[in-house]
Every structure is written in C-alpha cells, then in structure tokens.
C-alpha positions, 0 to 999 in steps of 0.5 A: 500500500502506498502512502498518500502525499498531501498536496500543498495548500493553495497560495503556498509554494514558489508560484508560477515559474516563468524562468524561460518565458522570454526565450520561449516567446522569442523562439515562438514569434521569431519565425512569424515575425520574419514571415510577416516582414518578408511578405510586406517587404516583397509587397512594397518592392513589387508595387515599386514603393521604394520609400515605403519599403525603406521606411518599413525595413527601418521600422522592422529592424528597430522592432527586431532589435527591441524584441530579440536582443536580450536586456536591450530595454533594461540597458536602454532605460538605465542609460536614459536614466543615467543621462538624465541624472536619475539614480 
C-alpha cells in the first residue's frame, strides 16, 4: 500500500515559474515575425514603393532589435536614466 502525499495548500509554494518565458516567446514569434516582414517587404518592392519599403525595413529592424536582443530595454532605460541624472 502506498502512502498518500498531501498536496500543498493553495497560495503556498514558489508560484508560477516563468524562468524561460522570454526565450520561449522569442523562439515562438521569431519565425512569424520574419514571415510577416518578408511578405510586406516583397509587397512594397513589387508595387515599386521604394520609400515605403525603406521606411518599413527601418521600422522592422528597430522592432527586431527591441524584441530579440536580450536586456536591450533594461540597458536602454538605465542609460536614459543615467543621462538624465536619475539614480
């Protein structure tokens, strides 16, 4: 006969583990992001809207850097705060 182990009471323990959540989301959305950027870029190229194409590529690169470079938001926020003299 096996002994029954009581489950922990609700509200106790370590809570939700989100250790690899950012990496999971990056791996999940990276291919989707690249497909969308590629389709829109090709649309602008085939319709010969070079100005919109260049604007879109610059925006896509900026969004890609913000979301896919680790800790870029934290580093940027600390740099801005330091430049403004905020501790």
